[in-house]
N, C-alpha and C positions, 0 to 999 in steps of 0.2 A: 613331718619334715620332708619326706619324699615329694609330696605335692607342691611344697614351696620351691624346691629345687627345679621341678618340672616347669613351674611358672617362669623362673629365671631363665631357663634354657629357651623357652618360647620367645621371651623378650629379646634374646640375643640373636635370633635367626632373622636378620633384616634382609629382605630381598631387594634386588635392584629394580626400581620402578621406572616407568616411562612417564615423562611430564605430560600433564593433561593437555590434550589438543582437541578441543571441541569443534564440531562441524555443524553449523546451523543452517546449512542449505537443505532443501528438499524436506521441509517439515510437514508433519501431518498432525491434525488436531488430536490431542490425547484424551479429550473428554467428550461425553455424549452431549449433543446440542440440547439446549434448554428450550422451554416453551413459556410464553406468556399468554397465549391464546389456545383454546381447545381446537381440535382438528375441524370441528363444525364451524367455529368462528373464523378460522383461516379460510375455509371454503366460502364463507359468506363474504369476506373481504375480497377474495378473488372474483366472486360473482358480481359484486358491486362495482369493482374496477372494470369489468367487462361492460356493465351498463353505462359507466362513464364514457367509455370509448364509443359505444353504440349510440347512446341517446344524447349525451352532452357534447361529445366530439373534442378534438384537439385542433387548435389553431396552428396551421403549418404555413410559414411564410414563404418557403421556397417552392416556386412553381414546379420544378423538376420532381420534388418529393411528392407533391400532390398528384402529379401524373403517375408516379409509381404506385401510389395507393389506389388511384382510380382504375388503373389497368388490372389490379387484383380484385376489383369489385367493391371497393369502399365507396361510400357516398360522399361526394365533394360538393360543397356549396360555398362558392367564392373561396375564401381561405380556410374554411372549416372542413375538417375531415372526420367522417363518422365511420369507424372501423368495426365491421361485424365480427362476432366471436368465432365464426368459422375461419376467418382470415387469421386471427390470432392463434387459434388452435393449430392451423397448418404451419404457421411460423415456428411454433414451439416444437413441432415434430422435426423440423430440419435444423434447428439450432443445435450446435454440438454440445454434448454433455461434458467433454473433456478436451482441452486445448493445450498443445505443446507450444510453449513460448520459447523461441530460440534466442540465443545470445551468442556473441562473438566467441566466447569461451564456452564450449559445450558443458563444462562443469557447472555453469550458471544457468543452464536451461531450466525452465520451470514447468511443472505439470499443473495446469490451471483447471482444477476439478473440485467438486464437492469433497470436503475432507482435507484438502490441502490447506496449509497455513502459510500465507505469503505476506511479507511486510514491504511497504514502499514508503519512502521518506515524505516529509511535508512538501507540498507542491503548490505552485502557482503564487508564490509569495513575491510581491513587488518590492519588499524591503528585507534587509538582513540586519542582524544585530549580534554583537559580541562585546565582552567586557572591556576589551582593549581599544576597539575602534568605534564603539557606540552603535546607535541605530542609524541607518542610512539607506537611501535608495539602492537597490541591487545593481551591481555592475557586472560586466563580463568576467572580470577577475573573481568576483564573488561567486558567480555562476560556476566557474571552473573549480573553485574551492569546494563548493557543495557537492559537485560530482565526485571529486576526489574523496570526500568524506563518505559518501554513499558507497563508493567502490571499496573502501578500506574495511568495511565490516560485513561479514558474510550473512549476518542476520537481516541485512537489507538486501532483498532479493531482486529488486528491479528499480530502475531509475524513475524519478519524477522530474519536475522542473522546479527545483527548490528555490532558486533565486532568479527572478526575471531580470535580464540584463537591460536596465533602463537606459544605459548609455549607448545602446545600439538601436538605430532607427528600426521601426517595426517591420518595414518591408525587407530589411536585410537580416533581421534577428534570427530567423530560422537557419540561415547559413552557419552562424557562429554556434548556435545551440546544438545542431546535429554534429558539426565538426568537433566541438568540445566533448560531446558524449562518446564519439568514436575514438577520440584521442585519449581520454582519461578513464574510460570504463569499458568493460567487456560483459556487461549485464544487459538484460532485456531493456529495450529502448522505449522511451515515452516521447510522443510528439503532440503538439497542439494541432487542433483542427480549426484553422483560421482562414479557410478558403482553399479552393482547388489548386490555385497556383502554388501556394506554400506547401500544401500536402504533397502534390506531385513532385515538386523539387526535393522535398525531404525524402520521399521514397527513392528517388534517383540517387541522392547522396548516400543513402544506406547501401544501395546496391554497389555503388562505386567504392565506398569506403571498405566494405566487407568483401569485395570482389565476387559479387553474386550475379549470375545471369538473371534475366527477367523471369524465367521459369523457376529458378531456385528461390528468388525472392517471393514470388506469388505462391509457391508451393509450401511455404512455411510462414509462421507468424513471427516476424522479426521486430515488430513494434506494436504499440497500442496507443489509444487515445481515450481521454475521458470526455464523454458527451453529457453535458448538463442541460436539462430542459429548463425552460423559464417558467417555473411553477407560479400560478396554476395553469396547466393545459395550454402551453405555448411552446412550439419548437421553432427556433429562429433559423436564419439562413446558414451561417457557418456550421452550426451543429447538424442540421439536416444534411448539408452537403458532405460533412465529415462522415456521417454514417454511411452514405452511399459510396463515397470514394474509398473508405477503408474496407468496406464489405467487398467491393468489386476487385480490390487489390489483394484480398485474402488476409488482411491485417485486422487486429481485434479492436472493436469498440466496446467501451464499458459504459453502459447507459445508466446515468446517475442523476435522477432528480434530487434537487437540494430543497427538501420540503421542511420548512421551519414552522412547526405547529404554532398556531396563533397568529401567524403573519401570512405566509404564502400557502398555508395548508390549514385544514380544520384544526381546532385547538386540542382535540382528543387524539390519543395514540392511534386508535383504530381508524379515525378519519384521515389523519396524516398518512398512515400506511396505505389506505385505499387510494389516495391521490398518487403517492409514490409508485404504487404497483401499476396503476393505469398508465402513467407516463413511461415507466420502464417497459411495459408490454408494448406500448406504441413504438418505442425505439427499436426494440428487438424485432418487431414485425417489419419495420422499414428495412432493417439490415437484411432480413431473410428474403424480402421481396426484391431487394437490389441484387442479391446473390444467395440462392438457397445453400445452406451449409456454411455461410460466412461465420467466422469466429466472433462471437458476441457474448458479453457478460451482462447478467442482471446486476443492477446496482442500486444502492440506496445510501443517501447521506442525510438522514432526517434527525432533527433534534427540536428543541423548543427555543423560543425567544424569552428574554426577560420582559415580562409584561409591563414593567415600569419604564424601561428605556427603549424597548424594541430590539436590543442587541442580541445576536445569537449566543446561545449557551451550549456548553459541551460537557460531557461527563456527568450529566444530570441523570436522575432516575428515569425521566422520560426518554432521554437519549439512549440509555441502555435498553429500555423496553422496546423502543423503536428498532434497535439493532437486532434484538432477539426475535421480534416479530418479523423483521425483514428476512432473517434466516429461515423462518418457518415458511414464508411465502416463496423464497427461492427453492426450497426443497419441494414445495407443493407443485411447482412447475418443472422441477428436475434440473435446474441450471446452476452452474457455479456463479458466485456472486461476490460483489465488492462492498465492503463497509468502510468506515473511516473513524479514526481517532480525532482528537482535536483539543484545543485549549483556547479559552478566551482571555486568559491572563496576559498581561502586558510584559511580564518578566519571568524568568525561569525560577519561580518561587514555589512554595508549597501548593498554592492554588493551581499552578500549571501542572505540577506533578500529579495532583489529585485528579484534575480533569482528564489528563491523558491516560493515566493508569486506569481510571474507571471505564473510559471508553475502550481501552485495550481489552479489559476484562469483558466488557459487553460484546466486543467482536469475537472474543474467544468463546464465551458462552453461546453465542449465536453461530459458531463454526463458520465465520466468514472466510471465504477463499482468499481474498486479498483485503488487507487493511491499509488504506492509503492514509497519508498524513501521520504515520506511526512514529515519526521522530523529527523534532525540530520546529513544529508548528506553534506559533504564538499569535496573539491578538486576533484570533479567529481567522488565521491565514494571511494576515497582512504582513507578517514578518516571519522569516526563518531565523531561529536563534541557534548559534553555534553551541553554546553551553547547554541549551535545551536539547539539542540533538544528541550530545554525548550522554546526558542523563537518561534520555529516552532509549538509547541503545542498551543501556544497562537494564532497563525494564524489559525490552524485547528479548535480550539474552536470557533473562530470568524465565520468561515464558517459554522460550525455546528449550531450556533445560527440562521443562516438564514433559516434553515430547519423548524423552528417553525414560521409559518406565523402569522402576527399580525391580530387581529380582527378589523373589522370596525363597530362593534355594536354601538348602541347609548350610552351604558355605557362607552365604550372605547373612543368614540369621545369626550364625556364629555362636553356637552353644559353648564352644571351648573358650571363647572370649568372656562369656558370661561367667563361666566357671573359674576363669583365671583371675578374677578381681574380687577381693574381699569386700564385704559390705562397707560402704563409705569410702571405697577406693576410687581409682580412676582408670580409664581405658587408654590413656595416651601411649603407653609402652607395650600394650599387648601385641602379639604377633598379627592378630586380625587387623589392628590399626596400622602397624608398620608395613603390612603388605599393601595397604590401600591409601595411605594418607595423602600421597601426592596427586591422586586422581579422584578422590572421593567427593569433593565438594566443588561447587562453582567458585571461581576466583573473581572477585569483583573488579569491574573496570574502573569505577570511580568511587564507590562506597568506601568509607574509612571505618574499619572495624577496631581500631586501636582505642585504648582507654583515654580518658579526658586529658590526662597529663601529657601523654605523647602527642595528642591532637593539638593541645595548646602550644607545646614546644615547636610544633611544625607550622605555626601561624594561625591556628584555629580557623581554618578555611572551611566555608560551606561546600556542599557538593557542587554547586554551580561554579564557585571559584576554583575548585580543583579541576573542573571540566575544562577550564581555559587551557591549562597546561596540556591536557590530553589532546584537544583538537589541534593545538599548535604543534605538538610532537607528531601527530598523525599526518599533518600536511608536510612537515619538514622531512619526514621519513618516506613520503610517497615516492614510489619508484615508477618510472615511465613504463607503460605497457609495451610488450614486445612488438605488437603490431600497430600501436597507436600512431607513430610517426609515419609509417607506410600508408596508413589510411589517410592521414592529413595530406601527404604528397599526392595521392590519387585525387583528392578532393580539390586541391588548390586551383587547377585550371577551371574547373566547373564553377567554383565560387567566384573567381575573378570575372568570368564571363557573365555570371548572374548579376554581380554588382554593376558591371559596365552597362547592362541594359535596364538598370533601375530596380532590380529585385522583384519581389512579388508582394503586392499590397494585400492585406487581409480583406475578407468579405465582410461587409457591414450586415 
């Protein structure tokens, strides 16, 4: 009888608890990186990639880039560049192993290093889609909305260019894109590398908007760009110029070959990785030759194609193996690296969720430093989906929760709770539960955990349909940033002058 009374007393001592307030910034991978190749096989892939650069060469269209390589001792024959392994080795020695990515809000600074786990939204999408307005070409209004969505969730650590504003002429587009990023977000900025004119003006707008001197801008990494090679073995004008300009300005380039096995790369995982590695090493080397110590990231976005249609596929077994192998190669050369999630599905359905979730797990098993296209990507990047973004944020927050390791202390094991419940009983009312119930578990953003009766009474909505209400509420509740309007005011005369002289055309 005494034992039962003790149980009742334990159940009655309810402590005041603090509501759960998760913080998903500054994440580190919780699990050991996995392997798909032996160390000897990785060394063999690296060695073969060096042979590709030395013996087969890379076609480099930009004369300025060929001159940079030639001055370093590379052999240049017309537009082909053959890079010796000694040049690559020297570049890897000067490439930084850790990069501090700055943001307007210091709380959103990012440590870009091996072991960090950083998520960026779907990027480069010419179209957008949601259940209320349908699929449509991206507009400036859509672009601004996607920035607000990325700003609203701290599991999204840096910006992308989620919706390309098709209603803005391309020679003016960078004005609106940089202005919108500074007005509606205080996270690490992403820029396109579309030629020296647009890049230079974008740098100047960041300095103006954030009130930075030239030394302050160049002394820290305030923005990054994605450099895609034209696989196989071709570097075009805007990408080569982007590497040089970002390196000399002290801003980060993410060298990312897009190698689709069976199409632009050999059909095998090892062959596709060899090409990816060679092209990424080439870009890293160019960045270091332009400016030793320039912030640069190894990158890979390799998957396979559907051999029936030729369409890119994502979240496939080959995609995951390529991610894990890419991580092995990044660690082999000691540099932080970028991977990517993705979805080929045309709508935010089970296929889209599976493709994205499998590629997110691939990036996690590979210990990717940054995972791009982590939320919102549909149709292989042709469309940014609002409902897809919300459901993907749920997946990202679930992964982020794994970064907080559980304790195995005696208090957490809770022998008293085990003793407090009779066989066949329940733990709902134990003191152990009452002390922890408000903070013990992740609270879903969009998942519905109610029984089928309650779900049906509420309209029997799918997770995608429920996501519509969430993105609408997120945008409706968005609060202007403290410094956003001030940044816009500083930029206004600059942008007006730029428009008056015709803007800056992209480089072909």
